[in-house]
Phi, psi and omega in degrees: 000128176275155181212143171283144179274129176278126175271098183293331183269103179287167179300324180296319181293318182301329182267000186267179177259012176069216180261125180234121179248125188237102171056045184279146173237129183224136175254154174220124186054042176066016178243133176294120180254316177249131181227100175074036181281128176229136176197170181219138175247108183281143179302139176080008180242163169259114178251134182246151172242117180252151178166151179285172175302136180087003181284339181113009183297313181294322178295324176299315178299315180298325178293317179300319184276357179079010180282326173228084188298144174292141179266351176212151182093187186214144174238122179242141176230120184052039176086353182259136177285115181247011189309316185239023174286149173294156187303317184296330178283327175294316178299321181293343178281351177112025177248127177235153181230133171259108188286159175291157175082010173055045184295094178256163174275099192300326185266006173256155178289168177304311183294323178296321175300314182296315181298331178298333179288345182250029186295340179272353183268117183279342187272117177297326179294318179293321178298318178297322178296316179294321179297319177300319180295315179299317180294331176290323178287321181237079181304330180297327179290326177296321180292334185239033185302327182268358182282143176294131184299328181291345180265001183270163178291168180300318179295322179290323176295326176298321176298317179299316181297315178294316179299322179295321176295321179297329183297341177279353185045055188286155170282329176228125179248116177266124181242116187258114174049061182294343181267357187300120173074011182258155174291157180306325180296313181288329176299312179300319180295317182293320178293326176295323178294318179299318176298320181293319177301318178297321180296338177275357177108006183283140172267128187235133168251109187255117180255117191210161169250345179281088189293317183301307182294321185293311181291343178288336183243344184281154173271319185213157181205171179224145177247125177259141173211123178052041174080007179241153167278116184255348177201148176206160179152188176293165179302319179295319180297320179292320179298330181266355183289125183304321181293321178291317178302315182295320185283325190242334184252000177072000000 
């Protein structure tokens, strides 16, 4: 199947400053989880967030999406303050999230799951174009378009989840723990897909614990520990950072 390439990075995004987080503080269940976190996701790059369980990675995603708003600090996207916007308005600005755990709609078909990702797009022609693109990236989904997503393997459900995020044609795609619970083969496949999305112009914020695979494809990254940014730099700088080496490479 031939496919047109979707240019995820619009001209507006290319000229923007991307996602900028400035000193945010966020509580969850009345406990401070993020304290003074600052970072930047540049347009057209893969930026990673590394950290162990409990470091604050999920709360950071929730703050960006407005699900758990920061009570102090500021989050800007393409120059607009989105810190306290409701989630649906943040999504409409061009931010999509692929959640951890491959959360698919089990009783819907593969194609119905994918179409759900384009619910803000009114043009049937554009939706068909995006669907064609997803099927070109994941031919297996094209073969099983009518299959219930809940009957697919874990790796195949991961494809559905990523494809559903792609259907929004986002300016910023947040990918949360894409390797979680997958076999090494599917982990390698998913990281290859993320690289391919970047080659099409997509800006990616990759939240992961698989440090080796993540730093192999990321341009820049940040390390969270106990709600703080404890290290930042290029992927090479993080790989060479003594604190990161001690924590992740033994």
